[in-house]
TIZAVO-130719 format. One record per residue (C-alpha): x negated, y, z. Coordinates in nm, 4 decimals, decimal comma. Layout:
N
+----------+----------+----------+
!        x !        y !        z !
+----------+----------+----------+
!        X !        Y !        Z !
...
+----------+----------+----------+
END
This chain:
115
+----------+----------+----------+
!        x !        y !        z !
+----------+----------+----------+
! -10,4173 !  12,0271 !   9,8268 !
! -10,5982 !  12,3103 !   9,6479 !
! -10,4956 !  12,6687 !   9,7086 !
! -10,5240 !  12,9413 !   9,4438 !
! -10,5268 !  13,2815 !   9,6091 !
! -10,4778 !  13,6318 !   9,4683 !
! -10,6092 !  13,9079 !   9,6996 !
! -10,4013 !  14,2250 !   9,7215 !
! -10,4946 !  14,5436 !   9,9046 !
! -10,1908 !  14,7087 !  10,0650 !
! -10,2558 !  15,0524 !  10,2149 !
!  -9,9435 !  15,2383 !  10,1058 !
!  -9,5842 !  15,2794 !  10,2216 !
!  -9,4750 !  15,0209 !   9,9624 !
!  -9,6318 !  14,7155 !   9,7985 !
!  -9,5721 !  14,8101 !   9,4342 !
!  -9,5848 !  14,5599 !   9,1505 !
!  -9,5945 !  14,7147 !   8,8077 !
!  -9,8558 !  14,6915 !   8,5406 !
!  -9,9310 !  14,8415 !   8,2058 !
!  -9,9889 !  14,4965 !   8,0593 !
!  -9,6358 !  14,3686 !   8,1185 !
!  -9,4197 !  14,2256 !   8,3919 !
!  -9,6460 !  14,1004 !   8,6729 !
!  -9,3552 !  13,9326 !   8,8534 !
!  -9,2832 !  13,7230 !   8,5435 !
!  -9,6550 !  13,6504 !   8,4996 !
!  -9,6985 !  13,5506 !   8,8658 !
!  -9,3875 !  13,3298 !   8,8508 !
!  -9,5361 !  13,1529 !   8,5490 !
!  -9,8684 !  13,1104 !   8,7317 !
!  -9,6894 !  12,9594 !   9,0312 !
!  -9,5028 !  12,7099 !   8,8100 !
!  -9,8300 !  12,6143 !   8,6377 !
! -10,0019 !  12,5624 !   8,9745 !
! -10,2462 !  12,8480 !   8,9087 !
! -10,1254 !  13,0649 !   9,1996 !
! -10,0270 !  12,9359 !   9,5420 !
! -10,0884 !  13,2241 !   9,7853 !
! -10,1462 !  13,5950 !   9,8225 !
! -10,3998 !  13,7216 !  10,0738 !
! -10,2998 !  14,0750 !  10,1698 !
! -10,5557 !  14,3073 !  10,3258 !
! -10,5258 !  14,6540 !  10,4777 !
! -10,8454 !  14,8588 !  10,4775 !
! -10,9602 !  15,1998 !  10,5918 !
! -11,1419 !  15,2801 !  10,2688 !
! -11,1102 !  15,5974 !  10,0615 !
! -10,8408 !  15,5016 !   9,8088 !
! -10,9521 !  15,7711 !   9,5638 !
! -11,2718 !  15,5743 !   9,4873 !
! -11,2891 !  15,2420 !   9,3058 !
! -11,4735 !  14,9608 !   9,4774 !
! -11,8104 !  14,8725 !   9,3323 !
! -12,0175 !  14,5556 !   9,3654 !
! -12,1925 !  14,5593 !   9,7014 !
! -11,9430 !  14,7904 !   9,8755 !
! -11,8568 !  14,6923 !  10,2317 !
! -11,4948 !  14,7297 !  10,3356 !
! -11,3556 !  14,7307 !  10,6882 !
! -11,0464 !  14,5072 !  10,6903 !
! -10,8029 !  14,6301 !  10,9531 !
! -10,5576 !  14,3440 !  10,9124 !
! -10,4748 !  14,0603 !  10,6759 !
! -10,1983 !  13,8108 !  10,6063 !
! -10,1858 !  13,4955 !  10,3957 !
!  -9,8503 !  13,4185 !  10,2333 !
!  -9,7182 !  13,1542 !   9,9951 !
!  -9,6886 !  13,3291 !   9,6573 !
!  -9,3340 !  13,2060 !   9,6022 !
!  -9,2166 !  13,3734 !   9,9258 !
!  -9,3547 !  13,7065 !   9,8042 !
!  -9,1985 !  13,6726 !   9,4569 !
!  -8,8599 !  13,6037 !   9,6178 !
!  -8,8880 !  13,9198 !   9,8328 !
!  -8,9672 !  14,1601 !   9,5469 !
!  -8,6930 !  14,4143 !   9,4722 !
!  -8,6469 !  14,5908 !   9,1394 !
!  -8,7659 !  14,9514 !   9,1553 !
!  -8,5793 !  15,2529 !   9,0171 !
!  -8,9167 !  15,3660 !   8,8813 !
!  -8,9996 !  15,0473 !   8,6879 !
!  -9,1568 !  14,7288 !   8,8158 !
!  -9,0897 !  14,5854 !   9,1605 !
!  -9,1674 !  14,6660 !   9,5224 !
!  -9,1670 !  14,5185 !   9,8710 !
!  -9,1772 !  14,6770 !  10,2153 !
!  -9,5232 !  14,5967 !  10,3597 !
!  -9,3687 !  14,5692 !  10,7080 !
!  -9,2570 !  14,2219 !  10,6009 !
!  -9,6100 !  14,1348 !  10,4954 !
!  -9,7506 !  14,2269 !  10,8366 !
!  -9,4599 !  14,0760 !  11,0354 !
!  -9,5934 !  13,7613 !  11,2048 !
!  -9,2407 !  13,6285 !  11,2631 !
!  -9,2011 !  13,5883 !  10,8881 !
!  -9,5231 !  13,3863 !  10,8759 !
!  -9,4810 !  13,0082 !  10,8681 !
!  -9,7056 !  12,8234 !  11,1147 !
!  -9,7640 !  12,5656 !  10,8382 !
!  -9,9493 !  12,8287 !  10,6350 !
! -10,1071 !  13,0050 !  10,9322 !
! -10,2683 !  12,6784 !  11,0409 !
! -10,3822 !  12,5743 !  10,6928 !
! -10,7546 !  12,5187 !  10,6403 !
! -10,7709 !  12,8231 !  10,4109 !
! -10,6040 !  13,0492 !  10,6670 !
! -10,8468 !  12,9303 !  10,9358 !
! -11,1414 !  12,9909 !  10,7022 !
! -11,0133 !  13,3410 !  10,6160 !
! -10,9757 !  13,4270 !  10,9862 !
! -11,3334 !  13,3103 !  11,0497 !
! -11,4754 !  13,5129 !  10,7594 !
! -11,2912 !  13,8277 !  10,8675 !
! -11,4144 !  13,8191 !  11,2308 !
+----------+----------+----------+
END
């Protein structure tokens, strides 16, 4: 089965989901239903967040987690400031991680690439 992965960098106290172009939660939910999004790959880096990444930049990935997109959508809470948010502690909590997804071919490939 093919996997369609969206990579998200999470280096803040909260994983915020907003967007000037509309409701990302609604958009992601639609993508999941259409089979265009199956997983999120979350990464935590040590890079300077005040600078945008450019082609060719190398980034040190401190940790990563691969999650089924639907699980993440279901965990998003509505923010008082617009959009949605999630506590990143859940993202990095291995107990929340299903062994089915951890042992998937994609997860194994990601672990190899990030060594």
